[in-house]
C-alpha positions in Angstrom: 88.4 89.1 86.1 86.2 89.8 83.1 86.4 90.3 79.4 88.1 93.5 78.5 90.4 93.6 81.5 94.1 94.1 81.0 96.1 91.9 83.4 99.7 91.2 84.2 100.7 87.6 83.7 103.8 85.5 82.9 102.7 85.0 79.3 103.7 81.6 78.0 106.2 81.6 75.1 105.3 79.9 71.8 107.5 76.9 72.9 105.5 76.7 76.1 108.4 77.9 78.3 107.6 80.3 81.1 107.7 83.9 79.8 108.3 87.2 81.3 105.7 89.2 83.2 103.7 91.0 80.5 100.3 92.7 80.1 97.6 90.7 78.4 94.0 91.4 77.4 91.2 89.0 78.6 89.2 88.3 75.4 86.8 85.9 77.0 86.0 83.9 80.1 85.3 80.3 79.4 81.9 79.0 80.3 81.5 76.3 82.9 82.9 75.6 86.3 86.5 76.3 85.5 87.8 79.9 85.5 89.8 79.7 82.3 90.6 82.9 80.4 91.3 83.4 76.7 94.0 86.1 76.6 96.0 88.0 74.0 99.6 89.2 74.6 100.2 93.0 74.7 103.6 94.5 73.9 105.0 97.9 73.4 107.0 96.7 70.4 104.8 98.4 67.9 106.9 97.2 65.0 105.6 93.7 65.7 102.0 94.8 64.9 100.4 93.0 61.9 98.7 95.8 59.8 94.9 95.5 59.7 95.0 92.6 62.2 96.5 93.6 65.5 95.0 96.3 67.6 97.1 99.3 68.7 96.3 101.1 71.9 97.5 104.7 71.5 97.8 107.5 74.2 95.4 109.5 72.0 92.7 106.8 72.3 89.8 107.5 74.6 90.3 104.3 76.6 94.1 104.6 76.9 94.1 105.9 80.5 91.6 103.3 81.6 93.8 100.5 80.1 96.6 101.1 82.7 99.4 100.7 80.1 102.6 102.8 80.4 103.2 103.3 76.6 101.7 102.9 73.2 101.0 99.2 72.9 99.8 96.5 70.5 97.4 93.7 71.3 98.9 90.7 69.4 95.8 88.8 68.2 97.8 85.8 66.9 99.5 85.4 70.3 96.6 83.9 72.3 96.7 81.6 75.3 94.1 79.9 77.6 95.1 80.2 81.2 93.5 79.7 84.7 92.6 82.9 86.4 94.8 81.9 89.3 97.9 82.7 87.3 97.0 86.4 86.9 99.4 88.6 88.9 97.4 91.9 88.8 94.7 93.8 87.0 96.0 96.9 85.3 92.9 98.3 83.8 90.4 97.7 80.9 89.6 98.6 77.3 86.4 100.0 76.1 83.5 97.7 75.2 83.8 99.1 71.6 87.5 98.1 71.4 86.7 94.6 72.8 84.0 94.1 70.2 86.4 95.2 67.4 89.0 92.7 68.7 86.5 89.9 68.9 85.3 90.6 65.4 88.8 90.6 64.1 89.4 87.2 65.6 86.2 85.8 64.3 87.0 87.0 60.8 90.4 85.5 61.0 89.1 82.1 62.2 86.5 82.0 59.5 89.0 82.2 56.7 
């Protein structure tokens, strides 16, 4: 697993209960001997997208086919989790390096506020 991969995982709910199997974007792999991943939830519920914050992956985007998603989706940047790579169920695809850079910049800008 590497940054930019879209994976399938039981994404933890905000109350730390086990969630449903959902796609997630690997934003970063933690340094060190542990294989922890920083991931962001992906959902097809576009109405949940926060304008000018979340990232929408649209079928017209050049990296849509490579992403392995079945429908127009939104990367929810405020729905982050740190998980061990062993909990990943499958790799679906990946986003472009340009999109990953945009997402990281969006997160950095948010955290610096």
